[in-house]
C-alpha positions as a Markdown table, in Angstrom:
| # | Residue | x | y | z |
|---|---|---|---|---|
| 1 | Met | -48.1 | -102.6 | -186.6 |
| 2 | Val | -47.0 | -99.1 | -185.5 |
| 3 | Val | -44.4 | -100.5 | -183.1 |
| 4 | Leu | -42.8 | -102.6 | -185.9 |
| 5 | Ala | -42.5 | -99.5 | -188.2 |
| 6 | Val | -40.8 | -97.5 | -185.4 |
| 7 | Leu | -38.4 | -100.4 | -184.6 |
| 8 | Thr | -37.6 | -100.8 | -188.3 |
| 9 | Arg | -37.0 | -97.1 | -188.8 |
| 10 | Asn | -34.8 | -96.8 | -185.7 |
| 11 | Asp | -32.9 | -100.0 | -186.6 |
| 12 | Tyr | -32.1 | -98.5 | -190.0 |
| 13 | Tyr | -30.5 | -95.4 | -188.4 |
| 14 | Leu | -28.5 | -97.5 | -185.9 |
| 15 | Val | -27.0 | -99.9 | -188.5 |
| 16 | Met | -26.2 | -97.6 | -191.3 |
| 17 | Lys | -23.3 | -95.1 | -190.9 |
| 18 | Ala | -24.0 | -91.5 | -191.8 |
| 19 | Ile | -21.0 | -89.3 | -192.7 |
| 20 | Gly | -20.5 | -85.8 | -194.1 |
| 21 | Ile | -18.9 | -85.1 | -197.4 |
| 22 | Ala | -15.7 | -83.6 | -196.0 |
| 23 | Glu | -15.1 | -86.6 | -193.7 |
| 24 | Leu | -15.8 | -89.0 | -196.6 |
| 25 | Lys | -13.2 | -87.1 | -198.7 |
| 26 | Ser | -10.6 | -87.2 | -196.0 |
| 27 | Lys | -11.0 | -90.9 | -195.1 |
| 28 | Leu | -12.4 | -92.4 | -198.4 |
| 29 | Ser | -10.2 | -95.5 | -198.5 |
| 30 | Gly | -11.2 | -96.5 | -195.0 |
| 31 | Tyr | -14.9 | -96.1 | -195.7 |
| 32 | Leu | -14.5 | -98.0 | -198.9 |
| 33 | Lys | -13.0 | -100.9 | -197.0 |
| 34 | Asp | -16.0 | -100.8 | -194.6 |
| 35 | Val | -18.3 | -100.9 | -197.6 |
| 36 | Glu | -16.3 | -103.8 | -199.0 |
| 37 | Gly | -16.9 | -105.6 | -195.7 |
| 38 | Gly | -20.6 | -105.3 | -196.1 |
| 39 | Glu | -21.6 | -102.0 | -194.5 |
| 40 | Ser | -23.7 | -99.3 | -196.1 |
| 41 | Ile | -22.9 | -95.6 | -195.7 |
| 42 | Thr | -25.2 | -92.6 | -196.1 |
| 43 | Val | -23.4 | -89.5 | -197.3 |
| 44 | Leu | -24.8 | -86.3 | -195.8 |
| 45 | Asp | -24.5 | -82.7 | -197.1 |
| 46 | Arg | -25.3 | -80.4 | -194.2 |
| 47 | Arg | -27.1 | -83.2 | -192.3 |
| 48 | Arg | -29.2 | -83.9 | -195.4 |
| 49 | Pro | -28.8 | -87.4 | -197.0 |
| 50 | Val | -27.7 | -87.0 | -200.6 |
| 51 | Ala | -26.2 | -90.5 | -201.5 |
| 52 | Arg | -25.8 | -94.0 | -200.2 |
| 53 | Ile | -22.7 | -96.2 | -200.8 |
| 54 | Val | -23.6 | -99.9 | -200.7 |
| 55 | Pro | -21.6 | -103.0 | -201.4 |
| 56 | His | -21.5 | -104.2 | -205.0 |
| 57 | Ser | -23.4 | -107.4 | -205.5 |
| 58 | Val | -22.1 | -109.6 | -208.3 |
| 59 | Arg | -24.9 | -112.2 | -207.8 |
| 60 | Gly | -28.0 | -111.1 | -209.7 |
| 61 | Gly | -27.4 | -107.4 | -209.4 |
| 62 | Gly | -26.4 | -106.6 | -212.9 |
| 63 | Leu | -28.4 | -105.9 | -216.0 |
| 64 | Thr | -29.5 | -108.9 | -218.0 |
| 65 | Thr | -30.0 | -108.8 | -221.8 |
| 66 | Arg | -32.1 | -111.1 | -223.8 |
| 67 | Ala | -31.8 | -112.2 | -227.4 |
| 68 | Arg | -34.0 | -110.5 | -230.0 |
| 69 | Arg | -37.0 | -112.7 | -230.6 |
| 70 | Arg | -37.6 | -112.2 | -234.3 |
| 71 | Lys | -37.2 | -109.7 | -237.1 |
| 72 | Pro | -39.6 | -106.7 | -236.6 |
| 73 | Gly | -42.7 | -106.9 | -238.8 |
| 74 | Ser | -43.8 | -104.3 | -241.3 |
| 75 | Leu | -46.4 | -101.7 | -240.3 |
| 76 | Gln | -48.4 | -102.6 | -243.4 |
| 77 | Arg | -49.2 | -106.0 | -241.8 |
| 78 | Val | -50.8 | -104.5 | -238.7 |
| 79 | Ala | -54.5 | -105.4 | -238.5 |
| 80 | Leu | -56.7 | -102.3 | -238.4 |
| 81 | Pro | -59.8 | -102.1 | -236.1 |
| 82 | Pro | -63.2 | -102.4 | -237.8 |
| 83 | Pro | -64.8 | -99.1 | -238.9 |
| 84 | Leu | -66.7 | -97.2 | -236.2 |
| 85 | Glu | -70.4 | -97.4 | -236.7 |
| 86 | Leu | -72.0 | -94.0 | -236.0 |
| 87 | Ala | -75.7 | -93.3 | -235.5 |
| 88 | Thr | -75.3 | -90.1 | -237.5 |
| 89 | Asp | -73.5 | -89.4 | -240.8 |
| 90 | Ala | -70.4 | -87.3 | -240.2 |
| 91 | Ala | -70.2 | -86.3 | -243.8 |
| 92 | Ala | -73.8 | -85.0 | -243.8 |
| 93 | Ile | -73.1 | -82.9 | -240.6 |
| 94 | Leu | -69.9 | -81.4 | -242.2 |
| 95 | Leu | -71.8 | -80.6 | -245.4 |
| 96 | Asp | -74.6 | -78.9 | -243.4 |
| 97 | Glu | -72.0 | -76.8 | -241.5 |
| 98 | Arg | -70.3 | -75.7 | -244.7 |
| 99 | Gln | -73.5 | -74.8 | -246.4 |
| 100 | Ala | -74.6 | -72.8 | -243.3 |
| 101 | Glu | -71.4 | -70.7 | -243.5 |
| 102 | Arg | -72.1 | -69.6 | -247.0 |
């Protein structure tokens, strides 16, 4: 399994072009033609990857929207959970605390 990871990582670096920002700016249209042809380009800023330019995919790559299912319901119709059953009476505990403060 380790060998596969090394091959995959090395293959990634061999296939993808890596160019600096200055070179990209000076030869942008040429690199865009390469991307249009299917290549991916990694943009480097002082040898550190900062962006990737990839070909645009029309097939299944965009956002999809769905129709609204129904009108949102009222919050008054939301079912509440059953009351919590406590072993002790919370009101009695509060009353005892208030009486102790006086």
